[in-house]
VOGU-3710 file (C-alpha; in Angstrom, 3 decimals, decimal comma):
1> mleeeqkstv> 72,265/100,758/90,588  74,885/98,866/89,024  75,578/101,299/86,251  75,893/103,970/89,040  78,716/101,668/90,580  80,182/101,488/87,243  80,131/105,495/86,542  81,769/106,003/89,735  84,560/103,507/89,462  85,235/105,111/85,788
11> qknglreeae> 85,527/108,577/87,244  88,001/107,309/89,394  89,777/105,595/86,265  90,630/102,693/88,530  93,633/104,784/89,687  95,123/103,616/93,148  93,898/106,629/95,525  95,121/107,365/98,942  93,195/105,963/101,861  91,094/107,937/103,860
21> fhdggekyal> 91,957/106,587/107,371  88,984/106,945/109,787  89,141/105,654/113,421  85,436/105,668/114,096  84,191/106,210/117,391  85,371/107,975/120,405  88,297/107,918/122,426  88,340/107,610/126,055  91,188/106,921/128,439  91,488/105,803/132,344
31> lvsvgnyqkq> 94,987/106,799/133,720  96,323/105,436/136,803  99,519/106,843/138,318  100,524/105,441/141,957  102,802/107,038/144,047  101,556/106,551/147,877  102,728/103,007/148,780  102,839/103,855/152,706  100,370/101,185/153,173  102,299/98,721/151,403
41> nlvdlvtwks> 105,936/99,723/152,961  106,881/100,170/149,589  109,188/103,289/148,301  107,084/106,101/147,332  107,273/107,307/143,616  107,651/111,146/143,592  107,272/110,987/139,577  103,580/110,220/139,715  102,242/113,607/139,235  104,721/113,940/136,414
51> dldliqrglt> 103,883/110,773/134,545  100,252/111,684/134,642  100,808/115,036/133,143  103,163/113,393/130,355  100,677/110,778/129,203  97,784/113,253/129,624  99,315/115,776/127,300  100,578/113,048/124,627  96,829/111,779/124,418  94,882/114,955/124,419
61> qglklkeenl> 97,489/117,087/122,256  99,047/114,142/120,081  95,853/111,793/119,613  93,558/114,661/119,922  91,648/112,614/123,098  88,735/115,055/124,198  89,659/116,069/127,557  86,002/115,446/128,973  86,612/111,718/127,969  89,630/111,223/130,150
71> ralgsegcvs> 89,837/110,016/133,996  92,741/109,970/136,213  92,461/108,102/139,489  93,254/109,414/142,964  94,462/112,088/144,524  98,108/112,616/145,747  98,976/109,533/144,333  96,811/106,894/146,185  94,862/104,722/143,933  93,183/101,743/145,400
81> vrelalaiqn> 92,081/98,572/143,376  88,480/99,364/144,401  88,672/102,480/142,679  90,056/100,974/139,639  87,544/98,458/139,371  84,654/101,085/139,976  86,341/103,314/137,001  86,467/100,212/134,756  82,736/99,400/135,512  81,797/102,979/134,577
91> fakmlkkedt> 83,662/102,961/131,485  81,898/99,463/130,414  78,625/101,413/130,880  79,365/104,397/128,514  81,665/102,599/125,979  80,205/101,927/122,650  81,355/99,376/119,741  83,183/101,652/117,706  85,076/103,239/120,598  88,545/103,281/121,679
101> fffyfsghgr> 89,652/102,671/125,136  93,143/103,416/126,563  94,316/102,113/129,965  97,386/103,959/131,543  99,472/102,736/134,608  102,761/104,127/136,442  103,766/102,688/139,331  105,224/99,679/141,212  105,218/96,305/139,633  106,314/92,921/140,783
111> ngeltfsdmg> 105,694/89,019/140,401  103,077/89,862/137,431  101,254/92,331/139,508  100,423/95,820/139,415  100,827/97,275/142,421  98,392/99,852/144,067  98,305/101,566/147,276  96,608/99,175/149,331  97,284/95,903/147,367  98,525/93,985/144,335
121> lalpsilafi> 96,539/92,826/141,506  97,724/90,302/139,262  98,131/91,463/135,508  96,282/88,776/133,571  93,307/89,698/135,543  93,390/93,321/134,920  93,669/92,483/131,149  91,096/90,049/131,172  88,769/92,974/132,956  89,543/95,550/130,383
131> gelpcknkiv> 89,196/92,919/127,240  85,798/92,440/128,162  84,918/95,828/127,604  82,174/96,648/124,848  84,627/98,696/122,454  86,399/97,678/119,280  89,931/98,031/120,825  91,823/98,815/123,939  95,487/100,085/124,371  97,183/99,183/127,572
141> ildccysgdf> 100,331/101,075/128,342  102,029/99,993/131,362  105,180/101,706/132,934  106,216/99,609/135,776  109,165/97,262/136,673  108,990/93,986/135,213  105,713/94,876/133,241  106,300/92,359/130,150  105,752/89,559/132,146  102,360/88,711/130,016
151> qtegtrgmsl> 101,084/87,164/127,159  98,276/88,211/124,602  95,380/85,964/123,484  97,180/84,242/120,595  97,093/85,420/116,889  93,814/87,264/115,091  93,208/85,499/112,070  90,798/86,331/109,399  87,521/84,437/108,531  85,434/84,001/105,311
161> edsaesfagh> 82,655/85,941/107,660  85,032/88,986/108,374  85,022/92,118/106,161  88,087/94,249/106,388  86,257/96,657/108,450  85,120/94,151/110,962  88,854/92,593/110,950  91,139/95,345/110,761  91,490/97,632/113,949  89,912/95,067/116,520
171> gmailasssa> 91,582/93,584/119,654  94,058/94,599/122,329  97,472/95,984/122,346  99,805/96,357/125,119  102,724/98,637/125,407  105,109/97,755/128,470  107,885/99,909/129,510  110,402/96,744/130,426  110,723/93,138/129,816  109,674/90,543/132,477
181> nevsrldesg> 113,042/90,581/134,180  113,913/94,223/134,168  113,187/97,279/136,177  111,648/100,436/134,773  113,960/103,589/135,108  113,661/107,227/135,324  114,731/109,774/133,068  118,268/111,203/133,544  117,039/114,239/135,184  115,100/112,081/137,737
191> ryslytgivn> 111,500/113,999/137,412  109,650/111,478/135,411  109,491/107,602/134,486  111,897/107,475/131,087  109,105/105,219/129,230  106,198/107,625/129,563  108,436/110,560/128,721  109,204/108,393/125,730  105,695/107,473/124,886  104,784/111,202/125,488
201> mamlsrrnvr> 107,116/111,990/122,486  105,996/109,520/120,142  102,491/110,470/120,571  103,202/114,309/119,820  105,890/113,644/117,077  105,012/115,109/113,751  106,652/112,581/111,900  104,193/110,080/112,687  101,143/112,103/110,987  100,462/110,763/107,644
211> qgcvslhaiq> 97,291/111,669/105,732  96,042/113,524/108,993  96,340/110,351/111,354  99,063/108,495/113,508  98,869/104,925/113,587  99,502/102,588/116,666  102,193/100,940/114,477  103,921/104,206/113,621  103,863/105,318/117,626  105,350/101,865/118,514
221> qniqelmeiw> 107,864/102,119/116,051  109,029/105,429/117,263  108,943/104,320/120,837  111,400/101,409/119,906  113,603/103,831/118,012  113,937/106,159/121,041  114,594/103,314/123,604  117,367/102,044/121,357  118,918/105,587/121,553  118,647/105,293/125,309
231> nsrypehrqq> 120,237/102,280/125,343  123,268/102,883/123,220  123,932/105,919/125,385  123,294/104,181/128,838  124,220/100,626/128,399  124,536/99,983/132,015  120,739/101,266/132,311  119,365/99,295/129,024  115,445/98,848/129,093  113,930/96,593/126,664
241> pifrsniggt> 110,017/97,795/125,927  107,999/95,116/124,933  104,702/95,452/122,813  101,997/92,647/122,027  98,777/92,836/120,021  95,984/90,426/118,827  94,703/93,234/116,818  93,908/92,723/113,135  96,211/95,080/110,926  96,664/98,326/113,387
251> iyfevepwhp> 94,972/101,321/114,629  94,448/104,828/113,182  93,947/107,985/115,097  92,627/111,026/113,731  94,501/113,855/114,801  94,268/116,743/112,234  92,011/117,881/108,871  93,112/116,010/105,751  91,911/116,907/102,421  93,281/114,125/99,843
261> qkpqeingih> 94,036/115,258/96,204  91,380/114,148/94,205  91,528/113,720/90,556  91,633/117,321/88,848  88,526/118,797/88,028  88,877/121,482/85,133  86,196/123,928/85,312  84,642/124,998/81,984  85,620/122,058/80,130  82,792/119,901/78,660
271> renefytics> 82,997/116,161/80,206  80,744/115,062/77,605  79,900/116,020/74,324  78,875/114,236/70,852  82,804/113,424/70,297  84,064/111,966/73,613  83,715/111,624/77,264  86,346/112,576/79,604  85,964/109,991/82,518  88,971/111,517/84,705
281> tkpldtaklk> 91,970/113,370/84,725  95,044/113,064/86,581  97,732/116,045/87,280  101,310/114,988/86,340  103,012/118,154/87,357  106,572/118,815/88,278  108,136/121,735/89,545  108,505/123,391/86,615  105,703/122,193/84,171  101,998/121,868/84,213
291> rlsvfviakr> 101,306/118,418/82,871  97,931/116,702/82,557  96,801/113,057/81,679  93,083/112,650/80,317  91,039/109,579/80,179  88,418/109,502/77,362  85,954/107,447/75,864  85,881/108,181/72,017  82,353/108,538/70,566  82,891/109,853/67,199
301> tsdgssdsqd> 85,494/111,304/64,850  85,418/115,041/63,940  83,748/114,418/60,562  80,831/112,453/62,333  81,972/108,817/62,376  81,548/106,383/64,914  82,746/103,515/63,400  85,595/101,696/65,474  88,021/101,385/62,503  87,843/105,251/62,041
311> lkdsskisql> 88,189/105,997/65,463  91,378/103,955/65,742  92,929/106,044/62,523  95,678/108,117/63,658  94,580/111,100/61,841  91,204/110,984/63,686  92,886/110,418/67,279  94,984/113,511/66,393  92,127/115,646/65,390  90,113/114,464/68,734
321> tkriveeicg> 93,180/115,064/71,036  93,324/118,575/68,952  89,750/119,367/70,101  90,321/118,164/73,743  93,428/120,334/74,440  91,907/123,342/72,925  89,425/123,025/75,103  91,572/122,488/78,158  93,913/124,793/77,553  91,022/127,416/77,406
331> tghydaiwcy> 90,771/127,053/81,019  94,640/127,412/82,093  98,319/126,899/80,859  99,545/123,513/80,230  102,626/122,275/78,889  101,971/118,766/78,096  98,894/116,860/77,874  98,806/112,774/77,473  95,182/111,238/76,214  94,302/107,876/76,690
341> fgydesdiih> 91,405/106,277/74,732  89,280/103,611/75,304  86,182/102,671/73,440  83,666/102,145/76,707  83,918/102,176/80,028  85,396/98,607/80,643  88,292/99,698/78,986  89,076/102,603/81,177  88,218/100,636/84,447  91,007/97,953/83,214
351> hlyyahsvwa> 93,382/100,677/81,857  93,092/99,035/78,359  93,760/101,637/75,358  93,369/101,576/71,943  95,869/104,166/71,349  97,137/107,407/73,813  98,250/110,910/71,955  100,660/113,388/73,685  100,578/116,975/73,086  103,465/119,259/73,985
361> rndelqkmyf> 103,474/123,300/73,836  106,760/123,656/71,920  109,371/121,912/70,204  111,917/121,446/72,856  108,836/119,638/75,050  108,075/117,573/71,818  111,570/116,406/71,673  111,355/115,266/75,402  108,221/113,499/74,923  107,546/112,323/71,655
371> raskdsfvqd> 108,618/108,716/71,124  109,334/107,419/67,751  108,618/103,869/66,819  106,558/101,752/64,045  103,168/102,447/65,860  103,816/106,212/65,992  102,487/108,949/64,247  102,797/112,616/64,498  100,572/115,481/63,136  100,023/118,888/63,860
381> gicvventsy> 102,162/118,952/66,801  100,199/115,975/68,476  101,875/112,221/68,732  99,779/109,559/68,407  100,690/105,921/69,326  98,708/103,180/68,411  98,209/99,937/70,744  98,423/97,161/68,033  97,584/94,462/70,623  94,305/96,344/71,848
391> rmlrrmreen> 91,839/93,728/69,881  93,607/90,526/71,373  93,960/92,046/74,865  90,548/93,054/74,686  89,398/89,288/73,604  91,507/87,769/76,075  89,948/90,244/78,641  86,525/89,283/77,642  87,064/85,501/77,488  88,989/85,227/80,950
401> qagsaqsaer> 86,451/87,903/82,962  84,589/86,260/85,812  80,704/86,451/84,856  81,017/86,902/81,540  79,698/83,311/80,597  76,686/84,353/82,428  76,089/87,483/80,716  76,530/85,559/77,334  74,308/82,796/78,364  71,698/85,489/79,213
411> dsehsgnlge> 71,969/87,108/76,132  71,940/83,819/74,178  68,723/82,673/75,895  67,175/86,020/75,266  67,940/85,701/71,460  66,525/82,103/71,740  70,253/80,485/71,192  71,239/79,119/74,227  74,622/77,640/74,445  76,152/74,800/76,680
421> kapgklsgan> 78,420/76,032/78,927  81,700/74,640/78,344  83,031/71,649/80,930  86,306/71,791/82,755  87,867/74,052/85,747  85,928/77,147/86,829  88,151/79,646/85,574  87,839/82,837/83,407  84,554/82,989/81,818  83,179/79,961/83,394
431> lseeeyvlet> 83,553/81,386/86,520  80,291/83,062/87,932  80,500/86,270/89,754  79,601/84,618/93,294  82,067/81,760/92,806  84,863/84,311/91,746  84,080/86,725/95,117  84,344/83,326/97,128  87,816/82,305/95,568  89,395/85,534/95,716
441> kkilvevvsl> 88,446/85,960/99,446  89,531/82,618/100,495  92,916/83,854/99,351  92,533/87,015/101,028  91,711/85,482/104,128  94,747/83,003/104,167  97,057/85,445/103,074  95,895/87,846/105,765  95,885/85,355/108,404  99,377/84,015/107,447
451> aekflvsfqe> 100,922/87,863/107,366  99,184/88,051/111,398  100,782/85,036/112,605  104,462/85,959/111,013  103,909/89,962/112,298  103,483/88,386/116,013  106,861/86,643/115,636  108,411/89,708/113,939  107,466/91,636/116,884  108,996/89,122/119,360
461> vanhtisaee> 112,409/89,686/117,341  112,051/93,289/118,456  110,940/92,377/121,730  114,067/90,223/122,009  112,296/87,338/123,233  113,403/85,152/120,346  116,250/85,434/117,694  115,835/86,359/113,972  117,590/83,557/112,920  114,686/81,059/114,893
471> vkvhyqewsr> 112,207/83,449/112,480  114,107/82,712/109,185  114,155/78,868/110,021  110,453/78,601/111,218  108,678/80,587/108,359  110,662/79,165/105,327  107,452/77,253/104,816  105,369/80,270/105,279  107,344/82,142/102,582  106,468/79,341/100,145
481> rvktlylrls> 102,811/79,425/100,597  102,281/83,256/100,519  104,242/83,317/97,133  101,885/80,304/96,113  98,922/82,207/97,168  100,112/85,525/95,491  100,569/83,648/92,274  97,312/82,025/92,031  95,972/85,536/92,972  97,661/87,126/90,016
491> dgaippdhly> 96,847/84,447/87,756  93,194/84,206/88,418  90,050/85,358/86,303  89,830/88,860/85,382  87,311/90,620/87,411  84,168/91,817/86,349  83,907/95,758/86,073  82,365/96,701/89,156  84,678/94,245/91,213  87,952/95,520/89,606
501> awteqvvdva> 89,061/98,356/92,425  88,348/95,591/95,047  90,260/92,812/93,283  93,090/95,494/92,942  93,177/96,318/96,579  92,955/92,608/97,254  96,085/91,809/95,262  98,093/94,890/96,788  97,357/93,673/100,492  98,694/90,158/99,189
511> gcvtdlaill> 101,378/91,770/97,506  102,664/93,485/100,601  102,885/90,190/102,536  104,343/88,565/99,316  107,212/91,391/99,846  107,583/90,484/103,408  108,019/86,705/102,089  110,539/87,431/99,463  112,482/89,758/102,000  112,735/86,886/104,575
521> eeqnrsnkng> 114,372/84,845/102,078  116,842/87,280/101,208  117,917/87,613/104,745  118,059/83,827/104,715  120,522/83,736/101,778  122,394/86,449/103,283  124,078/83,947/106,147  124,335/86,594/108,381  123,149/86,183/112,233  119,694/88,470/112,434
531> fdergswlmn> 118,200/90,930/110,143  120,724/93,274/108,775  119,802/97,185/108,889  118,699/97,418/105,510  116,552/94,139/105,438  114,832/95,276/108,788  113,924/98,718/107,386  112,419/97,004/104,142  110,578/94,553/106,259  109,043/97,217/108,854
541> havkqyyegl> 108,060/99,217/105,559  106,201/96,225/104,000  104,578/95,938/107,150  103,253/99,710/107,349  102,362/99,055/103,631  100,284/96,329/104,558  98,396/97,781/107,502  97,785/101,117/104,876  96,561/98,382/102,517  94,028/96,938/104,692
551> eklkevekkl> 92,739/100,519/105,507  92,218/100,828/101,915  90,457/97,734/101,375  87,949/98,592/104,037  87,227/102,027/101,969  87,072/99,855/98,700  84,469/97,434/100,672  82,161/100,414/101,622  81,692/101,519/97,854  80,599/97,849/96,792
//
């Protein structure tokens, strides 16, 4: 089993791949648009039908929610509290653990209540009712006056028991049309509610689609941008949308088929023969040139030698490269091919190569790609570059690889020569695989929990409920802690081969959070009020990368 896992890892060459985002279960929606307020002696809302149509179109056409999974309450804009309660109870019976539930309300709002045709109902009670539904995430969209008068239940921290799968995408998010002390407006035509129209645009926008999915974070960012355009155009009718969430990471909605580009498979070549094994290939094409990287485990030279010194000989590497190039070019036209040579699977996984070679089709390309150095050698149109530090780096890797001491002890015990384990701090080879996983997971848990805590405050700056200056002051120690954890992670033991991809992704997630910490410190040093435009963009981009990193971690964990 372990060999199969390692082989799978080698075939991917340890390269960072795009995450395949999945939203899991079904999407369901309960839509409430109230227009009839005669029993309440309130002004009727003539936009109730337009709002219903807009949100329904955004969910079904934009987020690909099935029409049979959608229920709209009431007729002629009349919706009672009893109808709402029965509808939520019915959804509670049909929802499954992996499902997503949307609740939309358009109508009057006042005094912390949503106002229905017969009476008002406290918003916290409605949110608590929805929060008990047996599905992994709930998204509440409110388009009514004073709709921002609510709080979510704290920050979702990660625990050691959590996997990325059980943490990311679970919880509740609330999108509200206005702050706690603002009215919600109609668009300039008066035909529909402003916020509902903007939500519809964000759900339908093609710019938010990435790898076949739309994230809740992208939708919210788009809503915020569109509302800022409205506010700049109509400052006297300013409206501040509110977004709060206790979801770990964000949610991704599959909206169209996506076929990720896999490492290139070349039909017709022998991926394994007596001379070499081609572990993987990676296209490096440009608009004008067809180029390829090939990752190779060398077995023996053309004259049959499997001695490591012979394999490292530049002329022998040149001969192997020529054989590989002839085979690959026999399947199609290539302008340049790079070959990276390792002795075994572990070299390929850890990107440690004892040499690499470059073949280019003509003199012009050779001038472009061949690099003269004391370690390079050109023969028969092939440039070979030896890694003179290979043996030292290989030894350092083996000495500092978690679990390697256990393997050495097992080998010694088998041979009847059991040595004592070196005393001292658990690091490198003295760290067992179980200890390595635990220590790495502890750092991941703390980094992710710190990230989620910061993102709550960062969103409140966007909500205009706290200032950027408050965040800068409050999170100074936070920044230092994040950087310390990242350094601990980066300087830790080298992972066992089959945990390399997982560790690499953990480091990537921590790196995204560290980027946030560094950007926050830069904003502190600028001595400017608020976050400047460049800083805001970079921080939002780091947030997006962090969310994507969590999704990639989910995919990597599934393969362990």
